[in-house]
VOBA-1610 file (N, C-alpha, C; in pm, whole numbers, padded with zeros to 5 digits, always signed):
BEGIN
Met+00078-00126-00007Met-00010+00003+00008Met+00086+00124+00001Asn+00192+00122+00087Asn+00276+00244+00099Asn+00357+00256-00030Thr+00392+00146-00091Thr+00473+00149-00228Thr+00379+00214-00332Thr+00248+00162-00337Thr+00156+00213-00439Thr+00134+00376-00411Leu+00112+00417-00304Leu+00101+00564-00272Leu+00218+00632-00311Gly+00333+00577-00286Gly+00458+00638-00320Gly+00486+00659-00466Leu+00448+00540-00533Leu+00456+00564-00682Leu+00357+00652-00749Leu+00230+00652-00696Leu+00128+00740-00740Leu+00177+00893-00720Ser+00247+00910-00607Ser+00285+01046-00561Ser+00395+01090-00657Leu+00487+00995-00692Leu+00592+01029-00770Leu+00550+01050-00928Ile+00443+00969-00973Ile+00387+00992-01096Ile+00316+01133-01101Ala+00236+01163-01000Ala+00175+01299-01010Ala+00283+01416-00992Phe+00396+01393-00930Phe+00487+01495-00923Phe+00558+01511-01072Ala+00584+01401-01123Ala+00646+01401-01261Ala+00557+01462-01356Cys+00427+01431-01362Cys+00328+01495-01451Cys+00317+01641-01425Gly+00328+01687-01299Gly+00303+01834-01279Gly+00432+01895-01333Asn+00554+01859-01328Asn+00675+01905-01382Asn+00663+01911-01536Leu+00601+01810-01597Leu+00590+01814-01743Leu+00495+01908-01783Ala+00394+01941-01713Ala+00301+02047-01744Ala+00365+02175-01746Gln+00473+02193-01677Gln+00530+02330-01663Gln+00640+02336-01765Ala+00684+02237-01846Ala+00776+02248-01934Ala+00736+02307-02054Gln+00823+02386-02129Gln+00786+02438-02257Gln+00897+02415-02365Thr+00870+02431-02486Thr+00968+02383-02581Thr+01074+02498-02605Lys+01186+02457-02673Lys+01286+02571-02709Lys+01229+02667-02805Gln+01136+02608-02884Gln+01056+02708-02985Gln+00984+02803-02904Asp+00912+02765-02804Asp+00832+02861-02728Asp+00929+02967-02651Glu+01028+02922-02607Glu+01129+03004-02524Glu+01168+03105-02635Lys+01215+03056-02755Lys+01267+03153-02847Lys+01164+03265-02901Ala+01043+03205-02923Ala+00931+03294-02971Ala+00900+03409-02868Val+00902+03371-02742Val+00871+03468-02627Val+00985+03573-02618Arg+01100+03512-02615Arg+01222+03599-02618Arg+01250+03709-02742Glu+01146+03664-02846Glu+01173+03745-02973Glu+01068+03871-02960Leu+00978+03859-02870Leu+00881+03965-02863Leu+00923+04110-02837Pro+01019+04122-02737Pro+01076+04255-02728Pro+01154+04312-02844Gln+01217+04204-02907Gln+01299+04245-03038Gln+01195+04296-03149Ala+01089+04216-03165Ala+00982+04255-03260Ala+00933+04383-03238Phe+00901+04423-03094Phe+00860+04559-03050Phe+00964+04661-03106Ser+01088+04640-03077Ser+01201+04738-03111Ser+01210+04751-03269Asn+01203+04637-03337Asn+01195+04643-03477Asn+01089+04712-03541Ala+00960+04705-03497Ala+00847+04780-03555Ala+00876+04933-03512Trp+00926+04958-03389Trp+00947+05094-03340Trp+01054+05158-03433Ala+01164+05086-03473Ala+01265+05128-03554Ala+01206+05175-03690Lys+01094+05112-03743Lys+01033+05147-03869Lys+00929+05247-03848His+00904+05302-03716His+00791+05380-03674His+00662+05344-03729Asp+00629+05214-03712Asp+00521+05142-03767Asp+00431+05098-03660Gly+00333+05173-03618Gly+00230+05130-03524Gly+00151+05019-03563His+00132+04992-03694His+00050+04864-03729His+00136+04756-03704Glu+00263+04766-03743Glu+00341+04636-03717Glu+00364+04626-03562Leu+00375+04716-03489Leu+00391+04710-03346Leu+00262+04635-03286Ala+00152+04666-03342Ala+00015+04614-03292Ala+00018+04462-03317Asn+00096+04411-03420Asn+00083+04274-03461Asn+00113+04176-03352Ile+00208+04223-03254Ile+00243+04130-03164Ile+00144+04128-03040Met+00041+04204-03035Met-00050+04234-02945Met-00171+04149-02960Ala-00227+04099-02854Ala-00349+04019-02867Ala-00458+04106-02892Glu-00570+04062-02954Glu-00694+04157-02980Glu-00745+04225-02862Asp-00731+04149-02740Asp-00783+04207-02603Asp-00667+04263-02507Val-00567+04305-02577Val-00435+04332-02495Val-00486+04446-02382Asp-00433+04438-02271Asp-00423+04545-02178Asp-00296+04601-02178Phe-00272+04722-02203Phe-00144+04788-02220Phe-00136+04927-02155Val-00042+04946-02053Val-00024+05068-01982Val+00100+05137-02022Thr+00090+05250-02073Thr+00200+05328-02137Thr+00292+05389-02003Val+00408+05452-02036Val+00483+05507-01931Val+00416+05633-01884Gly+00322+05693-01951Gly+00236+05799-01906Gly+00121+05760-01830Ala+00099+05639-01795Ala-00014+05577-01721Ala-00132+05579-01790Thr-00136+05574-01919Thr-00262+05563-01993Thr-00276+05410-02023Trp-00398+05361-02000Trp-00435+05219-02030Trp-00516+05210-02142Phe-00467+05112-02243Phe-00542+05081-02348Phe-00601+04945-02335Gly-00725+04929-02354Gly-00800+04795-02350Gly-00825+04755-02501Gly-00727+04670-02563Gly-00768+04635-02695Gly-00659+04685-02784Arg-00633+04603-02895Arg-00536+04613-02992Arg-00563+04742-03074Ala-00709+04771-03104Ala-00739+04885-03191Ala-00693+05021-03137Asp-00709+05037-03000Asp-00668+05167-02928Asp-00516+05168-02924Phe-00445+05056-02895Phe-00296+05042-02891Phe-00248+05084-03019Glu-00297+05037-03117Glu-00247+05062-03259Glu-00263+05205-03298Lys-00379+05257-03275Lys-00416+05399-03314Lys-00320+05493-03252Tyr-00299+05466-03109Tyr-00216+05557-03035Tyr-00079+05550-03079His-00028+05438-03101His+00121+05421-03136His+00138+05458-03285Thr+00052+05443-03375Thr+00054+05487-03506Thr+00063+05643-03506Arg-00011+05711-03419Arg-00009+05856-03406Arg+00117+05901-03358Leu+00177+05825-03254Leu+00296+05859-03159Leu+00409+05854-03259Leu+00415+05739-03324Leu+00543+05700-03405Leu+00546+05785-03533Ser+00434+05832-03577Ser+00440+05932-03685Ser+00450+06062-03657Gly+00436+06090-03527Gly+00439+06234-03484Gly+00564+06265-03415Arg+00548+06299-03270Arg+00661+06338-03197Arg+00766+06242-03159Phe+00732+06109-03191Phe+00844+06003-03164Phe+00890+05944-03308His+00856+06027-03420His+00902+05986-03558His+01054+05972-03554Glu+01130+06054-03489Glu+01287+06051-03498Glu+01339+05978-03389Ser+01249+05904-03309Ser+01306+05832-03189Ser+01377+05708-03227Thr+01475+05672-03140Thr+01516+05518-03153Thr+01492+05447-03017Leu+01454+05327-03022Leu+01430+05247-02907Leu+01538+05130-02916Thr+01616+05119-02810Thr+01723+05017-02797Thr+01678+04932-02690Leu+01667+04796-02731Leu+01638+04683-02626Leu+01783+04663-02557Leu+01773+04644-02431Leu+01900+04628-02352Leu+01915+04487-02301Glu+01805+04439-02229Glu+01818+04308-02170Glu+01675+04260-02148Thr+01679+04109-02156Thr+01542+04052-02160Thr+01558+03939-02059Ala+01450+03911-01981Ala+01438+03809-01877Ala+01291+03732-01911Val+01290+03609-01908Val+01165+03553-01927Val+01146+03438-01826Arg+01015+03419-01781Arg+00979+03312-01694Arg+00848+03257-01730Phe+00841+03129-01753Phe+00713+03080-01788Phe+00628+03050-01669Ile+00509+03094-01667Ile+00414+03073-01557Ile+00348+02932-01591Arg+00298+02911-01700Arg+00247+02783-01752Arg+00302+02773-01895Pro+00299+02640-01948Pro+00346+02631-02087Pro+00290+02723-02193Asp+00189+02780-02156Asp+00118+02867-02274Asp+00118+03020-02211Leu+00180+03042-02094Leu+00182+03177-02051Leu+00327+03218-01990Ala+00383+03327-02034Ala+00508+03365-01995Ala+00509+03510-01957Leu+00589+03544-01858Leu+00619+03679-01811Leu+00759+03719-01872Val+00744+03837-01932Val+00870+03880-01995Val+00900+04029-01934His+01022+04034-01901His+01071+04182-01862His+01175+04212-01947Trp+01175+04345-01987Trp+01295+04401-02077Trp+01321+04542-02059Ser+01447+04568-02049Ser+01474+04707-02027Ser+01510+04766-02162Trp+01491+04910-02175Trp+01512+04977-02303Trp+01577+05111-02267Arg+01609+05169-02379Arg+01656+05306-02394Arg+01590+05370-02514Val+01535+05497-02486Val+01483+05567-02594Val+01540+05705-02597Gln+01559+05751-02739Gln+01631+05895-02754Gln+01567+05945-02879Gly+01574+06072-02878Gly+01512+06141-02994Gly+01367+06160-03009Asp+01301+06143-02898Asp+01162+06183-02893Asp+01139+06324-02849Lys+01014+06369-02855Lys+00989+06518-02819Lys+00873+06510-02717Asn+00871+06631-02647Asn+00752+06642-02553Asn+00629+06695-02649Ala+00529+06698-02570Ala+00394+06735-02652Ala+00398+06880-02714Asp+00493+06973-02660Asp+00513+07093-02710Asp+00626+07111-02820Gly+00680+06987-02853Gly+00771+06978-02963Gly+00918+07001-02912Ser+00937+07025-02787Ser+01078+07044-02735Ser+01145+06895-02709Pro+01264+06897-02746Pro+01343+06768-02729Pro+01343+06723-02593Arg+01331+06572-02576Arg+01340+06514-02443Arg+01494+06457-02441Pro+01539+06453-02315Pro+01679+06386-02287Pro+01647+06233-02310Pro+01752+06154-02331Pro+01746+06004-02345Pro+01684+05954-02216Arg+01603+05851-02221Arg+01533+05779-02106Arg+01562+05634-02120Phe+01549+05577-02005Phe+01556+05433-01982Phe+01423+05384-01921Gly+01399+05263-01939Gly+01288+05211-01865Gly+01289+05056-01875Leu+01169+04996-01809Leu+01162+04860-01806Leu+01002+04828-01840Met+00998+04734-01931Met+00872+04685-01987Met+00835+04550-01926Thr+00719+04529-01869Thr+00676+04391-01824Thr+00553+04355-01923Met+00575+04230-01980Met+00472+04189-02063Met+00437+04040-02020Phe+00297+04005-02026Phe+00258+03880-02014Phe+00222+03838-02174Ala+00289+03725-02212Ala+00270+03662-02331Ala+00190+03542-02325Glu+00094+03510-02413Glu+00017+03395-02409Glu+00038+03328-02548Arg+00038+03190-02562Arg+00030+03113-02687Arg-00105+03101-02723Arg-00159+03155-02813Arg-00292+03147-02876Arg-00280+03092-03026Lys-00361+02978-03036Lys-00345+02914-03161Lys-00219+02910-03221Gly-00121+02866-03127Gly+00013+02844-03186Gly+00100+02970-03194Thr+00046+03098-03168Thr+00128+03214-03181Thr+00142+03287-03054Trp+00256+03330-03006Trp+00268+03403-02888Trp+00243+03545-02911Leu+00135+03593-02835Leu+00091+03735-02848Leu+00112+03800-02690Val+00122+03928-02687Val+00127+03999-02568Val-00016+04017-02525Val-00056+03983-02406Val-00205+04010-02363Val-00202+04114-02251Ala-00097+04135-02195Ala-00094+04245-02091Ala+00055+04311-02091Ala+00062+04433-02078Ala+00192+04498-02057Ala+00191+04627-01971Gln+00292+04654-01907Gln+00324+04781-01825Gln+00455+04825-01864Asn+00455+04960-01905Asn+00573+05013-01944Asn+00618+05131-01849Thr+00742+05123-01798Thr+00767+05213-01688Thr+00900+05284-01723Asn+00897+05431-01698Asn+01028+05506-01716Asn+01099+05487-01594Ser+01232+05486-01614Ser+01331+05481-01494Ser+01337+05618-01443Leu+01353+05619-01305Leu+01378+05736-01223Leu+01514+05734-01166Pro+01562+05853-01114Pro+01685+05858-01033Pro+01692+05738-00936Val+01806+05699-00912Val+01817+05585-00826Val+01771+05627-00673Pro+01684+05546-00613Pro+01631+05598-00471Pro+01738+05532-00385Pro+01743+05583-00264Pro+01833+05534-00151Pro+01788+05407-00105Glu+01655+05367-00127Glu+01612+05236-00072Glu+01656+05115-00154Leu+01728+05157-00278Leu+01770+05054-00360Leu+01912+05000-00318Gln+01988+05077-00240Gln+02117+05045-00181Gln+02128+04894-00150Asp+02226+04822-00214Asp+02244+04678-00169Asp+02146+04591-00224Ile+02052+04634-00316Ile+01948+04534-00385Ile+01994+04537-00520Lys+01999+04408-00585Lys+02046+04389-00719Lys+01921+04330-00783Pro+01859+04409-00876Pro+01735+04360-00943Pro+01783+04274-01054Pro+01698+04165-01100Pro+01735+04062-01200Pro+01778+04140-01319Ile+01712+04238-01353Ile+01766+04329-01470Ile+01808+04458-01438Ala+01925+04493-01461Ala+01966+04621-01418Ala+01922+04737-01515Val+01853+04819-01483Val+01797+04931-01574Val+01868+05054-01543Pro+01949+05110-01636Pro+02011+05246-01615Pro+01903+05340-01567His+01954+05422-01477His+01854+05526-01399His+01878+05656-01483Thr+01758+05730-01502Thr+01773+05856-01555Thr+01812+05957-01446Glu+01894+06035-01481Glu+01933+06138-01389Glu+01855+06252-01378Pro+01838+06325-01252Pro+01742+06440-01246Pro+01775+06541-01324
//
């Protein structure tokens, strides 16, 4: 009886671990999402940028604007990239991926943007930031279902002796 329970427990444990596994293809596809974002940005193409977003994406900008859906995300980014961000460059710095389930991954990536302008047309200094994305495999394609983009601020004193998983350069005051 104890042997049977032990064997069943071992099988259940092994099956649970298999359920958390993902393929190298999935890992590669998820890691490519930040690069696809950066590539579309380099073309200043809001339509291409929207292609990696799910139809029902929840996206929060660095300015704390929340878009519910690909259509609004695309409209905003098409306007932004053809307007005051038309001369901007976005540089991908570092990416970290963690699979929550085989079909759901958490992606953090740091970035640098330069060449963008304020709403009044004045130039902005280069900025750094961190984007967090949830990517889900839907019908064989990895899409961003939720994202939060954050500008870096000057280093706070509370960060002393804490090493984040991704080092984001901090914008100076």
